[in-house]
C-alpha positions in Angstrom: -0.6 19.6 -8.0 -0.9 16.0 -9.2 -3.2 13.9 -7.2 -1.5 11.2 -5.1 -2.8 7.7 -6.0 -4.0 5.6 -3.1 -1.4 3.0 -2.1 -2.8 -0.5 -1.6 -1.1 -3.4 0.1 -2.0 -6.7 -1.6 -0.8 -9.9 0.2 -1.7 -12.9 -1.9 0.5 -16.0 -2.2 -1.1 -17.2 -5.5 1.3 -15.6 -8.0 -1.1 -15.6 -10.9 -4.0 -14.2 -9.0 -1.8 -11.6 -7.4 -0.4 -10.5 -10.7 -3.8 -10.2 -12.4 -5.3 -8.4 -9.4 -2.3 -6.0 -9.2 -2.4 -5.3 -12.9 -6.1 -4.6 -12.9 -5.9 -2.3 -9.9 -3.0 -0.4 -11.3 -4.9 0.0 -14.6 -7.7 1.6 -12.5 -5.3 4.2 -11.0 -4.1 2.6 -7.8 -0.6 2.0 -6.6 -0.2 -1.6 -5.5 2.5 -3.3 -3.4 2.1 -7.1 -3.8 3.7 -9.5 -1.3 3.4 -13.3 -1.4 3.7 -14.0 2.4 2.5 -12.4 5.6 5.9 -11.4 7.0 6.8 -9.5 3.8 3.4 -7.8 3.9 4.0 -6.7 7.5 7.5 -5.3 6.5 5.9 -3.2 3.8 3.2 -2.0 6.1 5.7 -0.8 8.6 7.9 1.0 6.1 5.3 2.7 3.8 2.1 4.7 4.0 -0.6 2.3 3.1 -4.2 3.4 2.5 -6.0 0.0 2.3 -5.0 -3.6 2.9 -6.1 -6.6 0.8 -5.2 -9.8 2.6 -5.5 -13.5 1.7 -6.2 -15.6 4.7 -4.1 -18.6 3.9 -0.6 -17.2 3.7 2.9 -18.6 4.3 5.1 -17.4 7.2 2.3 -15.3 8.8 -1.4 -16.0 8.0 -3.8 -13.3 7.1 -5.6 -13.3 10.4 -2.4 -12.8 12.3 -1.2 -10.1 9.9 -4.5 -8.2 10.3 -4.1 -8.4 14.1 -0.6 -6.8 13.8 -1.9 -4.1 11.4 -4.8 -3.3 13.8 -2.5 -3.1 16.7 -0.7 -0.3 14.9 -3.6 1.4 13.0 -7.2 1.3 14.1 -8.7 2.9 11.1 -7.1 1.5 7.9 -9.6 -0.5 5.8 -8.8 -4.2 5.7 -10.5 -6.4 3.1 -10.0 -10.2 3.2 -9.7 -12.4 0.2 -11.3 -15.7 1.2 -12.1 -19.1 0.0 -15.9 -19.7 -0.3 -16.0 -22.4 2.4 -14.0 -20.6 5.1 -16.9 -19.2 7.1 -15.0 -19.4 10.5 -12.1 -17.6 9.0 -14.4 -14.8 7.8 -15.9 -14.5 11.3 -12.5 -14.5 12.9 -11.5 -11.8 10.6 -14.4 -9.6 11.5 -13.7 -10.2 15.2 -10.2 -8.7 14.9 -11.4 -5.7 13.0 -11.5 -6.5 9.3 -14.0 -4.4 7.3 -15.2 -6.7 4.5 -14.2 -9.6 2.3 -14.3 -10.8 -1.3 -14.7 -14.5 -2.1 -12.6 -16.3 -4.7 -13.1 -16.3 -7.6 -14.1 -12.6 -7.4 -15.0 -9.9 -9.9 -12.4 -7.2 -10.2 -15.2 -4.7 -10.5 -16.7 -5.9 -7.2 -13.3 -5.5 -5.5 -12.7 -2.0 -6.9 -16.2 -1.0 -5.8 -15.4 -2.1 -2.2 -12.0 -0.4 -2.3 -13.5 2.9 -3.5 -16.2 2.8 -0.9 -13.7 2.3 2.0 -11.3 4.9 0.7 -14.1 7.4 0.6 -15.2 6.5 4.1 -11.7 6.6 5.5 -11.3 10.2 4.4 -13.3 12.6 6.6 -14.6 15.4 4.4 -14.1 19.0 5.3 -17.8 19.4 6.0 -17.7 16.5 8.4 -14.7 18.1 10.2 -16.7 21.3 10.6 -19.8 19.7 12.0 -17.8 17.1 14.0 -20.8 14.7 14.1 -20.7 14.4 17.8 -23.2 12.4 19.9 -24.0 12.1 23.6 -24.9 8.6 24.5 -25.7 8.4 28.2 -22.4 9.3 29.9 -20.4 8.7 26.7 -19.3 11.2 24.2 -19.0 9.8 20.7 -17.1 11.8 18.0 -17.7 10.1 14.7 -15.3 12.5 12.9 -12.4 11.4 15.0 -13.7 7.8 15.6 -13.5 8.2 19.4 -15.7 7.1 22.2 -15.1 8.4 25.7 -16.4 8.3 29.2 -14.9 10.1 32.1 -11.1 10.1 31.4 -11.3 6.9 29.4 -11.3 7.1 25.6 -11.0 4.5 22.9 -10.5 4.7 19.1 -13.0 2.9 17.0 -12.5 1.3 13.6 -14.3 3.0 10.8 -16.8 0.1 10.7 -17.5 0.2 14.4 -18.0 4.0 14.2 -20.5 3.6 11.3 -22.6 1.0 13.1 -22.6 3.1 16.3 -23.5 6.3 14.3 -26.6 4.7 12.8 -27.7 3.4 16.2 -27.2 6.9 17.7 -29.1 8.6 14.9 -32.1 6.4 15.8 -31.6 6.2 19.5 -34.4 4.4 21.3 -35.8 3.3 17.9 -35.7 -0.1 16.3 -33.4 -0.3 13.3 -34.1 -3.2 11.0 -31.1 -5.5 10.4 -31.6 -5.2 6.7 -31.4 -1.4 6.9 -28.2 -1.4 8.8 -26.6 -3.9 6.4 -27.6 -2.0 3.3 -26.7 1.4 4.7 -23.3 0.4 5.9 -22.2 -2.6 3.7 -24.4 -1.9 0.7 -25.9 -5.4 0.7 -27.7 -7.9 2.9 -26.4 -11.5 3.1 -25.7 -14.2 5.6 -22.0 -13.5 6.0 -22.5 -9.7 6.4 -25.2 -10.4 8.9 -22.7 -12.4 11.0 -20.2 -9.6 10.8 -22.8 -7.1 12.0 -23.4 -9.4 15.0 -19.7 -9.2 15.8 -19.6 -5.4 15.6 -22.7 -5.2 17.8 -21.1 -7.4 20.4 -18.0 -5.2 20.5 -20.0 -2.0 20.8 -21.9 -3.6 23.8 -18.5 -4.1 25.5 -17.4 -0.6 24.8 -20.6 0.8 26.3 -20.8 -1.4 29.4 -19.4 1.3 31.8 -22.9 3.0 31.7 -25.5 0.6 33.1 -28.3 2.8 31.5 -27.2 1.9 28.0 -28.0 -1.3 26.1 -28.1 -2.4 22.5 -31.1 -4.7 22.4 -31.6 -7.4 19.9 -35.2 -7.3 18.7 -35.8 -10.9 17.6 -36.2 -11.3 13.8 -36.3 -7.5 13.3 -33.1 -5.7 14.2 -31.5 -3.7 17.0 -32.3 -0.8 19.3 -29.9 1.5 21.1 -31.7 2.1 24.5 -30.6 4.9 26.7 -32.6 5.1 30.0 -33.2 8.4 31.7 
């Protein structure tokens, strides 16, 4: 049986950049649907099975942040990578807040983009061995199932994004231990830089909100070092 190529949604209003990016990605074995505005991107997302989204932020008709919000409202887990201008720090942070997974900065290397795409596609597919072991954690009164990206307490259950689940998994594996910020960044993002550090802070803040129904749980910020998931007896 022929392997189905991953289907990527590329929403980029720069015609030349979009053409070159699409051409390079298709040469590397991906299927790519390219749209030049946010509304067209949303229509494609609703109609087709998409494995990963590449979204410019400054888009006509529907900007990239708003498009990502709509995508996240329908699918918690699909990887979203933003294509950003170098100076747009606030847009990057806003993107992480609504659930984006990563970004590339214009002008970007196609090899860098493909590396990120392949990392997220691998992570979004739970392997058979993971399905068998289920990678379940008990965190205070919460049950965290990494395989299914779910976090539950009593009868309340939420679905995490892949990135949220990865951060929580590392905290759980070293429960009540300090994890250096650099270790988290390199293990999850593969690099340690200012923008990724800001995105990590966003994910930590969201996990604190998810865990607030158990007063014995906290994610402590150890100044200038890292984070610690504390679960009191």
